C-alpha positions as CSV (number, residue, x, y, z in Angstrom):
1,M,-23.7,37.0,-32.2
2,N,-21.3,40.0,-30.9
3,P,-17.6,38.8,-30.2
4,T,-17.9,40.1,-26.7
5,N,-21.3,38.0,-26.1
6,Y,-19.4,34.9,-26.2
7,F,-17.5,36.2,-23.3
8,R,-19.9,36.8,-21.1
9,V,-21.7,33.1,-22.8
10,L,-18.7,31.2,-22.2
11,P,-18.4,31.6,-18.5
12,A,-22.3,30.6,-17.8
13,L,-22.0,27.3,-20.3
14,A,-18.7,25.9,-18.5
15,L,-20.4,26.5,-14.9
16,A,-23.3,24.7,-16.1
17,I,-21.3,21.9,-17.4
18,V,-19.1,21.3,-14.7
19,G,-21.8,21.3,-12.1
20,A,-23.6,18.9,-14.8
21,I,-20.2,16.8,-14.3
22,T,-19.9,17.1,-10.9
23,P,-22.4,14.7,-9.2
24,V,-21.1,12.0,-11.3
25,F,-17.2,12.5,-10.0
26,A,-18.5,12.8,-6.2
27,Q,-20.5,9.3,-6.4
28,D,-19.4,6.7,-3.3
29,I,-17.7,4.2,-4.7
30,G,-17.2,2.2,-1.2
31,S,-14.6,1.5,0.9
32,E,-11.9,-0.8,0.3
33,S,-14.3,-3.3,2.7
34,D,-17.0,-3.2,0.7
35,R,-15.1,-4.5,-2.4
36,P,-15.4,-7.7,-3.3
37,V,-11.6,-8.4,-4.3
38,T,-8.8,-6.9,-2.7
39,R,-5.0,-6.4,-3.7
40,D,-4.3,-8.7,-0.3
41,S,-7.1,-11.4,-1.6
42,R,-5.4,-11.3,-4.5
43,R,-2.5,-11.8,-3.2
44,L,-3.2,-15.0,-1.2
45,E,-5.4,-16.4,-3.8
46,S,-2.4,-16.4,-6.4
47,A,0.1,-17.9,-3.2
48,L,-2.8,-20.4,-2.4
49,N,-2.7,-21.5,-6.6
50,D,1.2,-21.4,-7.2
51,L,1.6,-23.6,-3.9
52,N,-0.4,-26.2,-4.7
53,L,-2.6,-26.3,-1.3
54,S,-4.9,-28.8,0.0
55,D,-8.1,-27.5,0.6
56,S,-7.7,-27.8,4.4
57,Q,-4.2,-25.6,4.4
58,K,-6.2,-23.3,2.0
59,A,-8.8,-22.8,4.6
60,Q,-6.1,-22.7,7.6
61,L,-4.2,-20.0,5.5
62,R,-7.4,-17.7,5.0
63,S,-8.4,-17.6,7.9
64,L,-4.7,-16.9,9.5
65,S,-4.8,-14.3,7.2
66,E,-8.3,-12.6,7.8
67,N,-7.2,-12.8,11.6
68,H,-4.3,-10.9,11.2
69,R,-5.7,-8.6,9.0
70,Q,-8.0,-7.7,12.0
71,A,-5.5,-7.9,14.2
72,T,-3.5,-5.2,12.8
73,E,-6.4,-2.8,11.7
74,G,-5.3,-1.0,14.6
75,L,-1.9,-0.3,14.0
76,R,-2.3,0.2,10.5
77,A,-4.6,3.2,11.1
78,Q,-1.9,4.6,13.9
79,V,0.6,4.3,11.4
80,R,-1.7,6.2,9.0
81,S,-2.6,8.4,11.6
82,A,1.3,9.6,12.4
83,Q,2.3,10.0,9.0
84,Q,-1.0,12.6,8.4
85,T,0.4,14.3,11.0
86,L,4.0,14.7,10.5
87,A,2.5,15.7,6.7
88,N,-0.3,18.4,7.7
89,T,1.8,20.0,11.2
90,P,2.7,23.8,10.1
91,R,6.0,24.4,10.7
92,T,4.8,27.6,12.1
93,D,3.0,25.7,15.2
94,P,4.6,26.8,18.0
95,N,4.0,23.1,19.3
96,Y,5.9,21.6,16.1
97,E,8.8,20.0,17.1
98,S,6.7,18.1,20.4
99,I,4.0,17.2,17.8
100,T,6.2,15.4,15.1
101,A,8.5,13.8,17.8
102,R,5.1,12.1,19.5
103,A,4.4,11.3,16.0
104,R,7.9,10.1,15.0
105,Q,7.4,8.1,18.0
106,D,3.8,6.8,17.8
107,L,4.7,6.1,13.7
108,E,7.9,3.9,14.9
109,S,6.5,1.8,17.8
110,A,3.1,1.2,15.8
111,R,5.6,0.0,12.8
112,S,7.8,-2.1,15.2
113,Q,4.4,-4.1,16.1
114,L,3.3,-4.4,12.9
115,R,6.6,-6.3,12.0
116,V,6.4,-8.9,14.9
117,Q,2.7,-8.9,13.8
118,Q,4.2,-9.8,10.1
119,Q,6.7,-12.2,11.4
120,A,4.2,-14.5,13.9
121,F,1.9,-14.5,10.9
122,Q,4.6,-15.5,8.5
123,N,6.1,-18.4,11.2
124,N,2.6,-19.8,11.7
125,A,1.3,-19.7,7.8
126,R,5.1,-21.5,7.2
127,S,4.6,-24.2,9.5
128,L,1.3,-24.9,8.0
129,L,3.3,-25.8,4.6
130,N,5.0,-29.3,4.1
131,P,8.9,-29.4,2.9
132,E,7.6,-29.2,-0.9
133,Q,5.4,-26.0,-0.6
134,L,8.5,-24.0,1.6
135,N,10.7,-25.0,-1.3
136,A,8.2,-23.6,-3.9
137,L,7.2,-20.6,-1.7
138,E,10.8,-19.6,-1.6
139,A,11.3,-19.8,-5.1
140,N,8.2,-17.6,-6.3
141,R,9.7,-15.0,-3.5
142,A,13.3,-15.3,-5.4
143,E,11.7,-14.7,-8.6
144,R,9.2,-11.8,-7.4
145,R,12.4,-10.0,-6.0
146,Q,14.6,-10.7,-8.9
147,R,11.5,-9.3,-11.0
148,M,11.2,-6.2,-8.9
149,M,15.0,-6.0,-9.1
150,E,14.8,-6.0,-13.0
151,R,12.4,-3.5,-12.7
152,R,13.9,-0.9,-10.7
153,D,17.1,-1.2,-12.9
154,G,15.4,-0.5,-15.7
155,R,14.0,2.7,-14.0
156,M,17.5,4.0,-12.9
157,E,18.6,3.4,-16.5
158,R,16.1,5.6,-17.9
159,G,16.8,8.1,-15.4
160,G,14.4,7.7,-13.0
161,G,14.9,8.3,-8.9
162,S,17.2,11.0,-8.0
163,E,20.9,10.8,-7.8
164,Q,21.3,9.9,-4.1
165,R,18.4,7.4,-4.0
166,Q,20.6,5.6,-7.4
167,R,23.5,5.9,-4.8
168,R,21.7,4.0,-2.1
169,F,20.4,1.4,-4.3
170,E,23.8,0.6,-6.0
171,R,25.4,-0.3,-2.2
172,R,22.9,-2.4,-1.2
173,P,23.7,-6.3,-1.8
174,R,21.2,-8.2,-4.2
175,G,20.3,-11.9,-3.2
């Protein structure tokens, strides 16, 4: 085959391969709610197992968690919407200042409401635990925080993150 014919055949071959592979990547894998195991459910199950809860406590915590998830779903959507507005509004838009100011206000409002909801959830969850379980919960939390700090310190030692970020973490009190 003549070398110039390769240059005619290769693009056609590449196009055929891409056309054949694309449907595989375009398949819908379902939404998070369709998936049987989510990150939150794994975290909840891990916490339930670590605390030696009774079946009654497990059921109450699962119900509390599901109610909390449903109650905060709209607020999380508001946060995502405001973040997308901030990210996607072009600076050349004549209303850029007003659009982004409103999005920042909406974002802060939704985050504030989420913090209130989270605090209420934590208080309700803690009220279901006995003193030994509360102590175990705090110990697990301290261990996770310590591991997180060690991972962060390891990234900083390897040069991860900006100098400004590194200075900000150096000023943070640990514990």
